[in-house]
C-alpha positions as CSV (number, residue, x, y, z in Angstrom):
1,X,21.0,34.0,-6.9
2,X,18.8,35.4,-4.6
3,X,17.2,38.9,-5.6
4,X,17.7,41.2,-3.1
5,X,15.0,43.2,-4.2
6,X,12.1,40.3,-3.6
7,X,14.4,40.0,-0.1
8,X,13.0,43.9,1.2
9,X,9.6,43.4,-0.1
10,X,9.3,40.3,1.9
11,X,10.8,42.2,4.8
12,X,8.4,45.3,4.4
13,X,5.1,43.6,3.5
14,X,7.1,41.8,7.1
15,X,6.9,45.5,9.4
16,X,3.6,46.7,7.1
17,X,1.3,43.3,8.7
18,X,3.4,43.5,12.2
19,X,2.3,47.6,12.9
20,X,-0.7,47.0,11.7
21,X,-1.7,43.8,13.5
22,X,-0.6,46.0,16.8
23,X,-2.6,48.9,15.9
24,X,-5.4,46.3,15.0
25,X,-7.1,45.3,11.6
26,X,-10.0,44.9,12.9
27,X,-12.4,43.2,10.1
28,X,-8.9,42.0,8.7
29,X,-7.2,41.1,11.9
30,X,-7.6,37.2,10.8
31,X,-6.7,37.1,6.9
32,X,-3.0,39.1,7.8
33,X,-2.7,37.2,11.6
34,X,-2.7,34.1,9.1
35,X,-0.4,36.0,6.2
36,X,2.1,37.2,9.0
37,X,2.0,33.6,10.3
38,X,3.2,32.5,6.4
39,X,5.7,34.8,5.9
40,X,7.4,34.2,9.8
41,X,9.6,31.3,8.7
42,X,10.4,33.0,4.7
43,X,11.5,36.2,7.1
44,X,13.4,34.2,9.8
45,X,15.8,32.7,6.6
46,X,15.8,35.7,5.1
47,X,17.8,36.6,8.9
48,X,19.5,34.3,9.4
49,X,20.9,34.1,5.5
50,X,21.6,38.3,6.2
51,X,23.5,37.4,8.8
52,X,25.9,34.5,7.6
53,X,26.7,36.6,4.9
54,X,28.0,40.0,7.1
55,X,29.5,37.4,9.0
56,X,32.0,36.5,6.1
57,X,32.1,39.6,4.6
58,X,33.8,41.0,7.7
59,X,35.8,38.6,7.9
60,X,37.2,39.5,5.0
61,X,38.1,42.2,5.4
62,X,39.7,40.9,8.8
63,X,41.8,39.0,5.8
64,X,42.5,41.9,3.4
65,X,44.0,43.8,7.2
66,X,47.8,44.2,5.9
67,X,49.4,43.6,9.5
68,X,47.3,40.6,10.6
69,X,49.2,38.6,11.8
70,X,49.6,34.9,10.9
71,X,47.5,33.2,13.5
72,X,45.3,35.5,13.4
73,X,45.0,34.7,10.2
74,X,44.5,30.9,10.6
75,X,41.8,31.4,12.9
76,X,39.5,33.8,10.2
77,X,40.7,31.3,6.9
78,X,39.3,28.9,9.1
79,X,36.0,30.4,10.4
80,X,36.2,31.7,7.2
81,X,35.0,28.2,6.1
82,X,32.8,27.1,8.8
83,X,30.8,29.9,7.8
84,X,31.2,29.6,3.4
85,X,29.8,26.3,4.4
86,X,27.0,27.8,5.9
87,X,25.9,29.8,4.1
88,X,26.0,27.6,1.5
89,X,22.7,25.9,3.2
90,X,21.0,28.0,5.1
91,X,21.3,29.3,0.9
92,X,19.4,26.3,0.1
93,X,16.9,27.2,3.2
94,X,16.0,30.8,1.7
95,X,15.7,29.6,-1.7
96,X,13.4,26.8,-0.8
97,X,11.7,29.6,1.3
98,X,10.4,31.7,-0.9
99,X,9.9,28.6,-3.6
100,X,5.7,29.3,-4.6
101,X,2.5,28.1,-1.5
102,X,0.5,25.7,-3.3
103,X,-2.3,28.0,-1.9
104,X,-4.6,24.9,-1.0
105,X,-1.7,23.5,1.1
106,X,-3.5,23.7,4.5
107,X,-7.4,22.7,3.3
108,X,-9.0,19.6,4.5
109,X,-8.1,16.9,2.1
110,X,-11.4,15.1,0.6
111,X,-10.0,11.2,0.3
112,X,-11.2,8.9,-2.0
113,X,-10.7,5.6,-2.1
114,X,-12.0,2.7,-5.0
115,X,-10.8,-0.7,-5.7
116,X,-9.5,-1.2,-9.3
117,X,-8.3,-4.1,-11.3
118,X,-8.3,-7.7,-9.4
119,X,-12.1,-8.2,-8.0
120,X,-12.1,-9.1,-3.9
121,X,-8.9,-8.9,-3.7
122,X,-9.1,-5.2,-4.9
123,X,-11.1,-4.2,-2.4
124,X,-9.6,-5.4,0.5
125,X,-6.1,-3.9,0.1
126,X,-8.7,-0.8,-0.9
127,X,-9.9,-1.2,2.6
128,X,-6.0,-2.0,3.6
129,X,-4.7,1.6,1.9
130,X,-8.2,3.3,4.0
131,X,-6.6,2.2,7.1
132,X,-3.2,3.0,6.8
133,X,-4.3,7.2,5.6
134,X,-7.3,6.7,8.9
135,X,-3.6,5.3,11.4
136,X,-1.8,8.1,9.7
137,X,-4.0,11.5,9.9
138,X,-4.9,9.5,13.7
139,X,-0.8,10.1,14.2
140,X,-0.3,13.6,13.4
141,X,-4.4,14.3,15.0
142,X,-6.4,14.5,11.8
143,X,-10.1,14.0,11.7
144,X,-11.2,11.4,9.7
145,X,-15.0,11.7,9.2
146,X,-16.7,9.5,6.0
147,X,-18.5,10.6,3.8
148,X,-19.7,7.6,2.1
149,X,-19.0,4.3,1.7
150,X,-19.9,0.9,-0.4
151,X,-18.2,-2.4,1.1
152,X,-16.9,-5.4,-1.4
153,X,-18.1,-8.6,-0.8
154,X,-15.3,-10.1,1.3
155,X,-14.7,-6.8,3.4
156,X,-12.3,-4.3,2.3
157,X,-14.0,-1.5,-0.2
158,X,-15.4,-0.7,-3.5
159,X,-15.3,2.3,-2.8
160,X,-15.0,5.1,-0.4
161,X,-14.6,8.8,0.5
162,X,-13.3,10.9,3.5
163,X,-13.3,14.3,5.0
164,X,-9.9,14.1,6.5
165,X,-10.1,17.9,8.4
166,X,-6.2,18.9,9.9
167,X,-4.1,22.2,9.4
168,X,-1.1,21.0,6.5
169,X,-3.7,18.1,5.5
170,X,-3.6,18.6,1.8
171,X,0.2,19.4,2.0
172,X,1.0,16.0,3.2
173,X,-1.4,14.2,1.7
174,X,-1.9,15.2,-2.1
175,X,1.5,13.3,-3.4
176,X,-0.8,9.8,-2.5
177,X,-3.0,10.5,-6.0
178,X,-3.1,8.0,-8.5
179,X,-3.1,3.6,-7.9
180,X,-1.3,1.8,-5.6
181,X,0.0,-1.8,-6.8
182,X,-0.3,-4.6,-3.9
183,X,1.6,-7.7,-4.3
184,X,0.6,-10.2,-2.1
185,X,-1.3,-14.0,-1.3
186,X,-4.5,-13.3,-1.0
187,X,-6.0,-15.7,2.6
188,X,-8.1,-17.3,-0.5
189,X,-5.2,-18.3,-2.2
190,X,-4.3,-22.6,-1.1
191,X,-1.6,-22.8,-3.3
192,X,0.4,-19.5,-2.3
193,X,0.4,-18.3,-5.8
194,X,0.6,-14.3,-5.2
195,X,-1.8,-12.2,-6.6
196,X,-1.1,-8.5,-7.9
197,X,-4.5,-6.3,-8.0
198,X,-4.4,-2.2,-7.3
199,X,-6.4,0.2,-6.3
200,X,-6.9,4.5,-7.1
201,X,-6.8,7.4,-4.6
202,X,-7.9,11.1,-5.2
203,X,-6.1,13.4,-2.7
204,X,-9.0,16.5,-3.6
205,X,-8.6,19.6,-1.1
206,X,-12.1,20.0,0.2
207,X,-13.4,23.7,-1.3
208,X,-16.1,25.7,-0.2
209,X,-18.9,28.3,-0.6
210,X,-15.7,30.9,-0.7
211,X,-13.6,29.1,-2.6
212,X,-16.1,26.8,-5.7
213,X,-19.9,29.2,-6.1
214,X,-22.5,26.8,-8.2
215,X,-24.9,28.0,-9.5
216,X,-28.1,26.5,-8.4
217,X,-29.1,27.5,-12.9
218,X,-25.8,24.6,-13.4
219,X,-27.6,22.2,-10.9
220,X,-29.7,19.0,-11.6
221,X,-31.0,17.6,-8.0
222,X,-33.0,14.4,-7.9
223,X,-34.4,12.7,-4.8
224,X,-34.1,8.9,-4.6
225,X,-34.7,6.9,-2.1
226,X,-31.5,5.6,-0.3
227,X,-30.4,1.4,-0.9
228,X,-29.2,-1.3,1.6
229,X,-30.0,-3.2,3.9
230,X,-34.0,-3.0,4.4
231,X,-35.8,-0.9,7.1
232,X,-38.9,1.2,6.8
233,X,-36.4,4.7,6.6
234,X,-34.9,2.9,3.6
235,X,-38.4,2.1,2.3
236,X,-40.9,4.6,2.9
237,X,-38.0,7.5,3.1
238,X,-37.0,9.4,-0.6
239,X,-33.2,10.7,2.1
240,X,-30.6,9.6,-0.8
241,X,-29.5,12.7,-3.5
242,X,-27.8,13.1,-6.6
243,X,-26.1,16.0,-7.6
244,X,-25.3,16.5,-11.6
245,X,-22.7,19.4,-12.4
246,X,-24.4,20.0,-15.5
247,X,-21.2,22.8,-16.9
248,X,-18.6,20.1,-16.3
249,X,-21.1,16.1,-15.6
250,X,-19.4,15.6,-12.6
251,X,-21.5,13.6,-10.4
252,X,-22.6,13.3,-6.4
253,X,-24.5,10.6,-5.0
254,X,-24.8,10.3,-1.7
255,X,-27.4,8.2,1.1
256,X,-25.5,7.5,3.9
257,X,-27.1,9.9,6.1
258,X,-31.3,9.5,7.4
259,X,-31.2,13.4,6.4
260,X,-32.0,14.5,2.5
261,X,-31.0,17.7,4.3
262,X,-27.5,16.5,6.1
263,X,-26.7,14.5,2.5
264,X,-27.4,17.3,0.5
265,X,-24.5,19.2,2.1
266,X,-21.9,16.5,1.9
267,X,-22.7,16.3,-1.4
268,X,-22.3,19.2,-2.0
269,X,-19.6,20.0,0.1
270,X,-17.6,16.5,-2.6
271,X,-19.0,18.4,-5.6
272,X,-17.0,22.0,-5.1
273,X,-14.2,19.5,-3.8
274,X,-14.4,17.2,-7.4
275,X,-15.0,21.1,-9.3
276,X,-11.5,23.1,-7.2
277,X,-9.5,20.4,-8.2
278,X,-10.7,19.7,-11.9
279,X,-9.6,23.9,-12.2
280,X,-6.4,23.1,-10.5
281,X,-5.9,20.9,-13.2
282,X,-5.9,22.7,-15.5
283,X,-3.6,25.4,-14.1
284,X,-1.0,22.9,-13.0
285,X,-0.1,20.5,-15.6
286,X,2.0,18.7,-13.3
287,X,-1.5,17.4,-11.6
288,X,-2.8,15.9,-15.3
289,X,-5.5,17.3,-17.5
290,X,-8.1,15.8,-16.0
291,X,-9.5,13.9,-13.0
292,X,-9.5,10.5,-14.6
293,X,-5.5,11.1,-15.6
294,X,-5.1,12.0,-11.9
295,X,-6.4,8.6,-10.6
296,X,-6.4,6.0,-13.8
297,X,-8.1,3.9,-14.7
298,X,-7.1,1.5,-12.1
299,X,-5.3,-1.2,-13.9
300,X,-2.1,-3.2,-12.8
301,X,0.0,-2.1,-15.1
302,X,-0.6,2.3,-13.9
303,X,0.8,3.2,-10.6
304,X,2.6,5.5,-8.5
305,X,3.9,3.0,-5.9
306,X,3.7,-0.9,-5.2
307,X,3.1,-2.8,-2.1
308,X,5.6,-6.2,-2.2
309,X,4.1,-8.5,0.5
310,X,6.5,-11.1,0.8
311,X,10.0,-8.8,0.0
312,X,8.8,-6.9,3.2
313,X,9.1,-3.4,0.8
314,X,7.1,-0.9,-0.8
315,X,8.3,0.9,-3.7
316,X,7.1,4.6,-4.6
317,X,8.4,3.9,-8.6
318,X,8.3,8.3,-9.0
319,X,11.5,8.5,-7.2
320,X,13.0,5.5,-6.7
321,X,12.7,5.0,-3.4
322,X,12.3,1.2,-1.7
323,X,11.4,0.9,1.7
324,X,11.9,-2.0,3.1
325,X,9.6,-1.6,5.9
326,X,6.1,-2.3,4.5
327,X,4.8,-3.3,8.3
328,X,5.5,0.7,8.9
329,X,3.1,1.7,6.4
330,X,1.2,0.6,6.1
331,X,0.0,1.8,9.8
332,X,0.9,5.0,9.2
333,X,4.3,5.2,11.1
334,X,7.1,5.4,8.3
335,X,4.5,7.1,5.5
336,X,6.1,10.1,6.2
337,X,9.4,8.8,4.7
338,X,7.8,8.3,1.7
339,X,5.4,11.9,1.6
340,X,9.3,13.4,2.3
341,X,10.8,12.0,-0.1
342,X,8.1,13.7,-2.5
343,X,8.0,16.5,-1.4
344,X,11.4,16.8,-1.7
345,X,11.6,15.9,-5.2
346,X,8.8,18.6,-5.8
347,X,10.6,21.2,-4.7
348,X,13.3,20.5,-6.1
349,X,12.1,20.1,-9.6
350,X,10.6,24.2,-8.5
351,X,14.2,25.5,-7.5
352,X,15.4,24.0,-11.0
353,X,11.8,25.5,-12.9
354,X,13.2,28.4,-11.3
355,X,17.1,28.8,-12.4
356,X,15.8,27.5,-16.0
């Protein structure tokens, strides 16, 4: 049952925002515009639902007329049947529109991909996963910027961290966190045996200073010489930064940039995002108790999704979905099918919780 008073509250707020913006909202203009944009689809759903409810009420009144002839009655009954089916669909759409929104859904993303169990093959798979997300981001017109990287010995990545910027990035990618397992014949396998390896993915909402305030007293900042290939810069310049957040023990190391200042900026962005993610996990029992629980250990036995190349299938274990289009998933083209199914499953859970 949809509460009428809740709908009235939303409609009043929408009208108030529209009025304030039309009169000029000064410094609050951007914030009020965002709130109005969020309410627009909800208000549209309310109006459609009410219009269909009124249509059914009108048909009921017509059918209650004693003087209604048989042909008109049959026509009205048919129309009422169609309107009732349409109202059921509109009711479901309205219930979804009324679900509480994740405050971080529109944020940019910090994506972390790490090789797990499986040695060189795990690093290669981590590279494949990162390219999958990179291509998916390209398809959606999002920006991808690599924050830090540690390459595998034969290719791929031991670890890669990137920022993905674009509207709704976190909403689309947040269900990707966890252990991903691959089954395939490595290029180095001479006897054609299928190997199993794993990589872990963490998707964090990018936090701004306004989201997470970190006092200087909570930080230990150390500078050091950057590692990697030789050269005067590496040997002589202390541009690398290691930042430790003392209350949580979260440590971030950054050495990708030549500038110590830029490395510090990137380190603080990543640190804030990890701390925000910890806070989200504490507030939301559905997202586990700590970051290790979110991404798993990288062991083969823990997985949210399996990519089986010999059979050409991808299996999403959390919802029992299997797609036989692994090539399109790995190019990002079919990733939306998995994300849409996971989003629908989460919405169903929220609806069920609301009815409990």
